C-alpha positions in Angstrom: 14.1 -110.7 -132.4 14.6 -111.5 -135.7 12.1 -111.5 -138.4 12.2 -115.1 -139.2 11.3 -115.7 -135.5 8.3 -113.6 -135.8 7.4 -115.2 -138.6 7.8 -118.5 -136.9 5.6 -117.3 -134.1 2.8 -116.1 -136.1 2.9 -119.5 -137.9 2.6 -121.1 -134.5 -0.2 -118.9 -133.1 -2.1 -119.7 -136.5 -2.3 -123.2 -135.6 -6.0 -123.6 -134.7 -7.5 -125.2 -131.8 -8.1 -128.8 -132.5 -5.5 -129.1 -135.4 -1.8 -129.6 -135.2 1.0 -129.0 -137.4 4.7 -130.3 -137.5 7.8 -128.4 -136.7 9.0 -128.4 -140.3 5.7 -127.2 -141.8 5.8 -124.2 -139.5 9.4 -123.4 -140.9 8.0 -123.9 -144.3 5.5 -121.5 -143.9 7.5 -119.0 -142.4 9.9 -119.1 -145.6 12.8 -121.2 -144.0 13.3 -124.6 -145.9 14.8 -126.9 -143.5 14.0 -125.2 -140.8 12.6 -127.4 -138.2 15.3 -127.3 -135.8 14.6 -123.5 -135.7 11.1 -123.9 -134.6 12.0 -126.4 -132.0 14.4 -123.3 -130.7 11.8 -120.8 -130.7 9.2 -123.1 -128.8 11.6 -123.9 -126.5 12.8 -120.6 -125.6 9.5 -118.4 -126.2 6.4 -120.5 -125.7 5.9 -119.0 -122.1 6.6 -115.5 -123.1 4.2 -115.2 -125.7 1.8 -118.0 -124.5 2.7 -120.3 -127.8 0.4 -123.4 -128.1 3.6 -125.6 -128.3 1.5 -128.7 -127.7 -0.1 -128.1 -131.1 3.5 -128.8 -132.7 4.4 -132.4 -133.7 6.8 -134.2 -135.9 6.2 -134.6 -139.7 5.4 -138.0 -139.5 2.6 -137.4 -137.1 4.0 -138.3 -133.8 4.3 -136.7 -130.7 8.1 -135.6 -130.2 8.3 -135.6 -126.3 8.9 -138.4 -124.0 7.5 -139.2 -120.2 5.6 -136.7 -118.5 6.1 -134.1 -121.4 4.4 -136.3 -123.8 1.5 -137.1 -121.3 0.8 -133.3 -120.9 0.9 -133.0 -124.8 -1.6 -135.7 -125.2 -3.9 -134.4 -122.5 -3.9 -131.1 -123.9 -4.5 -132.4 -127.5 -7.4 -134.6 -126.4 -8.8 -131.6 -124.8 -9.2 -129.9 -127.9 -10.6 -132.9 -129.4 -7.4 -134.3 -131.3 -7.4 -137.7 -131.3 -4.1 -139.4 -130.2 -3.2 -143.1 -130.0 -1.6 -144.3 -127.0 1.7 -144.7 -128.8 1.5 -140.8 -129.6 0.5 -140.6 -133.1 -1.8 -138.1 -133.8 -4.9 -138.7 -136.4 -4.6 -137.3 -139.9 -7.3 -135.7 -140.1 -6.0 -132.9 -137.2 -2.7 -132.3 -139.2 -2.6 -129.0 -141.3 
C-alpha cells in the first residue's frame, strides 16, 4: 500500500459520525490535488478490508453519487447517523465538513 493510499484511508476514517465529506476534499486533505478519483478507487477496493465509512463520502456538490439500491443504502445509513438527506439525494450542508 502506498503512503498516499494510507493518507486517503486516514482522512476517510477521520470523518465523524453525523458528518460527510466529498471525494475531492478527502483527496485534498491527503495531499493529492485533483485526486477525487483516487479517493473513489480506495473506497471501492478497500472499504470492506479497512471497515471504511464509505457512505459518509459524497460528491463535491453535496449529492450522493450512487444510484439505485446503493443510493438507497447510503441514504439510509446517513439518516441513521442523523444526516439530513433530501429525497433526491442532496445532503444538508450543515453536515458537510
